[in-house]
TORLOZA-360138 format. One line per field, with one value per residue (C-alpha): z, y, x. Coordinates in Angstrom, 1 decimal. Example, Ala and Ser with C-alpha at 12.3 -4.5 7.8 and 13.67 -1.06 7.14 Angstrom:
% TORLOZA-360138
pz: [7.8,7.1]
py: [-4.5,-1.1]
px: [12.3,13.7]
***
This chain:
% TORLOZA-360138
pz: [32.9,30.5,27.2,25.6,22.2,19.8,18.2,20.9,22.8,19.5,18.4,21.6,21.9,18.4,18.9,21.8,20.0,17.2,19.5,21.2,17.8,16.5,19.8,19.7,16.0,17.4,19.8,18.0,14.4,13.3,9.6,9.3,6.5,8.9,11.6,9.1,8.2,11.8,12.7,10.2,11.3,15.0,14.2,12.9,15.8,18.4,16.8,16.8,20.4,21.4,19.7,21.3,24.7,24.4,23.3,26.0,28.8,28.1,30.2,27.5,26.1,22.6,22.8,20.8,19.5,19.7,17.5,17.8,14.3,14.4,15.6,13.0,10.2,11.5,11.9,8.4,6.9,8.8,7.5,4.0,4.1,5.7,2.7,0.3,2.1,2.2,-1.6,-2.5,-0.3,-1.8,-5.4,-4.6,-5.1,-1.6,-1.9,-5.2,-3.4,-0.5,-2.7,-4.8,-1.8,-0.7,-4.1,-3.8,-6.1,-5.2,-6.8,-5.9,-7.0,-9.1,-7.9,-9.6,-11.9,-12.8,-15.3,-15.7,-19.4,-20.4,-23.2,-25.3,-25.4,-28.6,-29.1,-26.9,-27.8,-26.0,-26.2,-24.2,-23.3,-21.7,-23.9,-23.8,-20.9,-21.8,-21.8,-21.6,-23.1,-22.4,-23.4,-20.6,-20.8,-17.9,-19.1,-16.9,-18.1,-15.6,-15.3,-12.7,-12.5,-11.0,-11.3,-10.7,-9.7,-8.9,-7.1,-4.5,-2.6,-2.1,-4.6,-4.6,-7.2,-5.0,-7.3,-10.9,-12.1,-11.4,-14.2,-16.3,-18.2,-19.0,-21.2,-23.0,-26.4,-27.9,-28.3,-27.8,-24.5,-24.7,-22.2,-22.2,-19.9,-18.5,-18.2,-14.6,-13.2,-13.3,-12.6,-14.5,-13.1,-13.7,-10.9,-11.4,-13.0,-11.5,-13.6,-13.3,-15.5,-15.6,-16.2,-17.0,-17.7,-19.2,-19.3,-22.1,-22.7,-25.8,-26.9,-27.5,-30.6,-29.7,-31.3,-30.1,-31.6,-31.9,-28.9,-28.2,-26.2,-26.8,-26.2,-25.5,-26.6,-25.6,-27.0,-25.5,-26.4,-28.9,-30.0,-31.8,-34.0,-32.7,-34.5,-33.8,-35.5,-35.3,-32.5,-32.3,-31.2,-30.9,-29.1,-30.0,-28.1,-29.7,-27.3,-25.8,-29.1,-31.2,-34.0,-35.3,-38.4,-38.1,-40.9,-41.1,-43.4,-43.5,-40.4,-40.2,-39.1,-37.2,-36.9,-39.9,-40.8,-37.6,-38.7,-41.8,-43.0,-46.4,-48.5,-51.0,-52.8,-53.3,-55.5,-52.4,-51.2,-48.8,-45.3,-44.5,-47.2,-46.1,-44.2,-45.6,-44.6,-43.3,-40.6,-39.9,-36.9,-36.6,-38.6,-38.5,-36.8,-35.2,-36.8,-35.4,-37.9,-37.6,-39.9,-39.9,-37.0,-36.3,-35.7,-34.9,-32.9,-32.9,-30.1,-31.0,-29.2]
py: [153.5,152.7,151.3,148.5,149.7,146.8,147.7,149.7,146.6,145.0,147.9,148.4,144.5,144.6,147.4,145.7,142.4,144.5,146.3,143.1,141.4,144.4,144.5,140.8,141.0,143.3,140.6,137.5,136.2,136.4,137.1,140.1,138.2,135.4,137.9,139.5,136.0,135.4,138.9,139.4,136.3,137.4,140.6,138.9,136.4,139.2,141.1,137.9,137.2,140.7,140.3,136.9,138.1,141.0,138.7,136.2,138.8,141.1,140.7,142.2,140.0,141.3,142.6,145.6,146.0,149.4,150.0,152.3,153.7,155.0,151.6,149.8,151.9,151.4,147.7,147.6,149.4,146.9,144.0,145.3,145.7,142.2,140.7,142.5,141.4,137.7,138.0,139.4,136.6,134.0,135.1,135.2,138.9,139.6,136.9,138.5,142.0,140.5,138.7,141.8,143.9,141.3,141.2,141.3,141.0,138.4,137.2,133.7,131.1,128.2,124.6,123.4,120.5,118.2,115.4,113.0,112.2,108.4,107.0,106.3,109.9,111.5,114.6,117.1,119.2,122.3,123.7,126.2,127.1,130.3,133.4,136.4,135.0,135.1,131.8,131.5,128.3,127.5,124.6,122.6,119.9,118.0,115.1,116.6,118.9,121.4,124.1,126.9,130.5,132.9,133.7,136.9,136.8,139.3,137.3,137.7,134.5,132.8,130.0,128.9,126.9,123.9,121.4,121.2,119.5,122.7,124.5,121.8,118.6,116.2,113.1,110.6,109.1,106.8,108.6,112.1,114.0,116.5,119.5,121.8,124.8,125.0,128.3,129.2,129.4,132.7,134.1,136.6,138.4,141.5,143.4,142.2,139.7,137.7,136.8,135.2,135.5,133.1,133.8,130.5,129.2,125.8,124.0,121.7,119.1,120.1,116.6,116.2,117.4,120.3,121.3,124.6,124.6,127.1,129.3,132.4,133.6,135.6,133.5,133.9,131.0,130.6,127.2,127.5,124.4,123.0,119.4,118.7,120.4,122.7,124.0,127.0,127.1,129.8,131.9,135.7,137.1,135.2,136.5,134.3,134.6,133.0,134.4,131.0,128.9,128.2,126.2,126.6,127.3,129.4,128.9,131.5,131.0,133.4,135.2,138.9,139.4,142.8,143.2,141.4,144.2,143.3,139.8,138.0,136.8,135.0,135.8,133.2,135.8,138.7,140.5,141.6,144.6,146.2,145.3,144.9,142.2,140.0,136.9,134.1,133.9,131.8,132.6,130.2,130.6,128.6,125.3,125.1,121.9,121.7,123.9,126.1,126.2,129.1,129.4,130.8,133.1,136.8,138.6,137.4,139.3,137.9,138.6,137.5,139.0]
px: [20.1,23.0,21.9,23.9,24.8,25.9,29.3,30.9,32.2,33.2,35.1,37.0,37.8,38.9,41.3,42.7,43.3,45.0,47.2,48.4,48.9,51.0,52.9,53.7,55.0,57.7,59.1,58.2,59.0,55.4,54.7,52.5,50.4,49.7,48.5,46.2,44.9,43.9,42.9,39.9,37.9,38.4,36.5,33.5,33.5,33.7,30.8,28.7,29.4,28.5,25.0,24.4,25.5,23.1,20.1,20.7,21.4,18.5,15.4,13.1,10.4,11.3,14.9,15.7,19.1,20.4,23.5,26.5,26.3,30.0,31.3,29.3,30.6,34.2,33.6,32.0,35.1,37.3,35.2,35.2,39.0,39.2,37.4,39.4,42.5,41.5,40.5,44.1,45.7,43.7,44.3,48.1,48.4,49.6,52.1,53.5,53.6,55.5,57.9,58.5,59.2,61.8,63.7,67.4,70.4,72.9,76.1,77.3,79.8,78.5,79.2,82.4,82.2,85.1,84.7,87.6,87.8,87.6,89.8,86.7,85.7,87.1,84.9,83.2,80.1,79.2,75.6,73.7,70.1,71.4,71.1,73.3,75.4,79.1,81.1,84.9,86.5,90.1,92.4,94.0,96.7,94.9,92.7,89.9,86.9,86.1,83.4,83.2,82.1,79.5,75.9,74.1,70.4,67.7,65.2,62.2,63.3,66.6,67.1,70.8,72.3,73.5,74.9,76.1,73.1,71.1,72.9,74.5,73.5,76.3,75.7,78.0,76.7,79.3,82.6,81.1,80.6,77.7,77.8,74.6,74.4,70.8,68.7,68.5,64.7,63.2,59.7,57.8,54.7,52.7,54.6,58.1,60.5,63.2,66.1,69.6,72.8,75.8,79.3,80.8,84.5,85.0,88.3,88.6,91.4,93.3,93.7,89.9,88.1,85.6,82.5,80.8,77.3,74.4,75.2,73.2,76.1,79.3,82.3,86.0,88.2,91.8,92.9,96.6,98.6,96.1,96.5,93.2,90.8,88.2,85.0,82.8,79.4,76.8,77.9,77.1,80.5,83.9,87.0,89.9,93.1,96.1,98.8,99.7,99.2,102.2,101.1,97.4,95.4,92.4,89.9,86.9,83.8,80.8,81.9,82.9,86.5,86.8,90.5,91.9,94.3,96.4,97.1,98.4,95.3,95.0,91.8,90.7,88.7,91.1,88.5,86.7,88.8,86.2,87.0,83.3,82.8,85.6,83.9,86.2,89.9,92.9,95.3,98.2,100.5,103.8,103.5,99.9,99.2,95.8,92.9,90.2,87.3,84.8,81.8,78.1,79.0,78.5,81.9,85.5,88.1,91.6,94.2,97.8,100.7]
***
């Protein structure tokens, strides 16, 4: 007479369900994490059903359960792994691992921003929460302030910058227009770090006064046909391009000039003969006209062909 050993039927049926689940994941868009979440409770249900079936079908007055030790060990291992899996899922660790495996590097265009300047706007202030991301500022004869560029991101899930408000804050206070570049969202965990960098170009009307204040970014400035005064304060590195600027006066204070020997700089303190010590100087191109004032910054490189 065949003896019913609890565990054999459970192991067999569990393996059948597992095979069916894995087979269906090849043809249907099922997430393996979702399959695992459903799979582990099924194992416990099958084992419980087998025990109940044996108790109800047994004709013995006091049914004696005979267990398949090998099957019980296998089911125990699977159950233990299931509990561990559920714990990892509920604690979010599985999600972090899954996202880390899906990380990818993408480069996309920033949504372009255009702002028609009003007559009452006399001054523009550019600030930034983005650190160590290059910014290019160019003058334009158009009376429109424009921003465009690209962003490069290493991320575990796709998070596109869909509108200018995602990376830009624009606010007018009185006669001043404030432009602030935002820090793109990023995620830091024990396993990985998502980050994003922006390469931005800003076209500024040359007829408006411009203040660039407290940036933690290296900037390239090309004023072109400058018609008003621009000020740069507390910027780590500045590349100033004067190729298309005919009349301008550049004033430098507490900023190291890297290539001063290539231009006709005037030094108010001529006693300092060492190049490394020269941080105050003036450079006039043409009749002077508008001025670019640079102070309390790191280094300055001037290109003037």
